[in-house]
N, C-alpha and C positions, 0 to 999 in steps of 0.2 A: 897781660897782652889785651890789645885790643881788639874785638873781631866787630865788625859792621855788619851789619846784615839788612837784608833788602825786600821788601813786600809785594808780594806777586797780587794777583785779579782776585777783587774781591776785597781790598782795604779801600778802596773810592768811596767818596763820600760828595755833598753839593758842596761848594766853597772850598775846595782843594787848592793850597798852593796860594791862597787870595794875600793871604796876612803878608808872606812871603814876598811875594809880585808887588804888593805896594807899600814894604818899609826897605827893600833894597835895592836897589839900585843893578845888580848884577844879575840880580836874580829876574827881573823884570826886563834886563837887556835878554837872557838866555829867551824866557818865554815869548818875549815876540820875535826870535829867531825861528824858535820852534815854530810857530803858527805862519813863517814863512816857509819854511820848510816841508810842513805838511797841507800847505796850499788853504788851508783854513784857519777860523780862530778856536781856537782848542780851548784858548784861556777862557772863553764864554759860558761854554758849557763846563768847565771846572769850576769856575766862578759860580756863574748862576743858572746853571743847566738844574734839570732834574733829574732823579735816582735814576728813572725811568733810561734819559737821555746819557747819562753817564755810562750803563751797563751796555750798552752797546759793545762790542769785543774789539771794534776800532776807533773805538774814543778811549775806553778804559784803559786798554796797554799803556799807548803812549801816554794818557793822564798820569799814569802812577809812575811808570818810567820818568815822567818829567819832575814828576813836585819830588821824587827821591832821589834822583842826580841835582839839581839844580840847591836842593839844602846841603846834599854833600859839598858841591861847588862852593856854596856858600858859607860853610863853618867855618869858623877861622882853627887853625891850627891841624885841619884832617889830615891825620895820618893814621891810617887803618895798617893792624900788627898782619889782619886776612881780613878774607871780606867773605862772603856769600849769600846768594837771593834766590827766594822760593819760586821756581818757575819763570814767568816772566822778570821775577827780580834780578834774575842771574843776568841780565844784561846793563841793569842798572849799576850792581857790581861792578862788571868790565868796566863801564866806565869809569866809574868811581875809582877803582885802581890802576887805571892809566892804561889800558889794554887797547881799549875801544875809545875814540874821537867821539866827543857830546853830539855831531851832526849824522857822525855812520851810526851807533846807539841808534838816536832814534830814526832813524830810516830804517833800519833793522827791524826794530820792535813795530812800527809801523805795517811793517811788509809783512812781518809774522801774525799781525793780525788779519790784516785781509785775508792772510792765507789760510788762517783757521778757521776765518769766519766761513770762507768757501768752501772749504771739509765739510763743515758742520752742513750745509747746504747738500753737499753732495749725498752725506750718511747722517741721514738725522741720529741724532745718539745722544746720552747723558752721563752724568758723575751722580754716585750715591756715597756720603760718609758713614761708615761704618765705627760705633764705636760701645768700647766695653769687650772687643774679643783679640785676643791675640793674633798679631802677625800670620803666624804660619797657619792660624786656622783659616784668614780671610783667606790664605794664598793658598792652601787648598781646597775649598771650596770656589775660586774663581779656576781652578786648574780643572776645578769635575766637571765643565759645564762647559762641555766639546760644541754644541751645536751652534751656542750664539758666544759674539766678543765679549770678554770680561777678564779685566786684567785690574792689580793690582794699582793704584796710580799716583799718591800721594802718600808717603810714610812722614806723616805730620807729627805725630808725637804717641809713647807709648798707649797704646787703647785709641788712638783714632788714627783711620786709615780709609782713604777715600778711593773709592772703586770706580771704575769706566768702562764703557762699554756700550751694545747697541742697546734700544729701549728693554728690548724683549727679556735682555740678557742680564741687565742691570734691575729689574723685575722681579726676575726668579732667582737671581741671588740674595738679592733685598731678605725674600722671603726666608731662604736657608740658612741668611747672617744670622736671623731670626730666631729659627727652629736650634741652632748650635749655642745658644746664648748670648747673642749680642743684646746689650740693655736698646742698642736705637740702630737703624738703616736709614736714614735721611736722603731722598731723591733731593738732588741740589741743582737750584736755579739757575743752570749753564745749559748754553747752547748746542754744547756737544763735547763728544767723549775725548778729551784733551789726555794728552799721555797715553795713547792706546795706539794699535796697528790701526784705527780711524783717523788717523792724521795722518799719514801716509803723505798724501797729495800734499799738503802742508812743509811738511819735511823735506820734498823735493824742491818745493821753489824754494823756501829758507835756506837749502842746502848751496844751491846757484849765487842768492845774494850772499851766503856768508861767505864762499870760496872767492866774492869778488872783494869785497873787503879786507882796508889795510889792518892788521893785528900788529900792536905794538908790544915789548915787552913787559912784563905788570911790574907796579913799585910794590907788591906785594902780594902773597898768593890765593888762588882763589880756589875753595870749597865747591866743588860743582855737583850740582843734582845724579849725574850719572854716574862720578866717579867716586864720590864722597869725601877725596883725601884732597891733601894741598895739591893745586898744582900751578904751575908758573910758565911751562916749555906751552908756545904762542900754537906751536902744529895740532896740539893736545887738546889746547882749553877752544879751535875750532873744530875738531871732533865730537867732543863732548856737547857743546853746545847744538851742533848738526841733529846729533843722536836725541838730544833732549825732546825734541816734539815728542816721540813715539816710547818714548822711555819713562819709566817711573818717576818720580823728585824723591830721593830717599835725603829728606830732611834732617828725620830722627838721626840718622848714623850721619851726615856732615856736621852736627851740632855735637856728636858724642866726640870728633876726630877734631874737631876744632878745639874741643874741650880736653882732648888725650894731648893733642900738639899745644899746650900753655895758656889758651883764651881764659880767663878770669873776667871777663868784661865784657857784654853783647851790647851793644846799640844797635836799635832798628832805628833805620833812615828810613823817612818815606811813611805816607800816612796812615793812619791806624795804628794798633797796639797789638794786630794777630800773633807776629812772630816774637814778641815779649811774653806773651802766655806759653807759646808755643815751648820756649828754650828752657822757660821754668820748669814747664814738665819734664822736659829732657834731662837740663842739667840744673835741679832744684839749690845748687851751692853758686849757680855765677851771678853777679851784679848784673841785673838787667836794666837796660830806660833807652827811652828813644831823645832824638835829638830834638 
């Protein structure tokens, strides 16, 4: 069985999607439609922008979404048995499996990016990657810091868990993680504490937008970050998507469940190869490739 997986923030690179735009008329039309919907030429930044310009949340999120979704839409015989996306990638997955229309997905992603940017400005905060420490130990240390917000945010693969929280909380947590035996505790170059309670203002805004958007029955199940199991029910997909901004991304568990349900081939659809590496660490027997 084929599982298509879609990357999140961090997969962007200058020149992303350019070959697709130049070589495929259908892709070009979709990119131009996106420029119109967004009200600015995101393609100019994707194809010719600097690393810095691409790193801005309001550019990064729609750029990765567009590259991923347009790649899926222009792949002949695109027929997934199941889909999943890492954080932002969940929106790409939901367009790929027919739950969301292309333009609705893009509008939601752009609203999500703006709401997250705003939440970051309200609460200056950050994230850090903890390497080489058991998930349970990371959870225990986070739970022990009670005067600051620090939570597990991304369960990326065994031995790699990203934490999220206030600047002070992350600093304290990193010191404690190293003391507990972590190989590394690396602060990440992000604008805020994604997938933590500090994203509550963004979640409230996005909830309104999601509730006002039409969702259709999917062609195959999605394994969502919040639930980690196969979901095809539209109401459930919506509520998981709303919860996603303040809840952890359980990627390890999602991939394990996809494998348990019969996925033997994982195809990463979008820029970069981050998910291919993570899937290999979570499920070494899987056949892993990119589109």
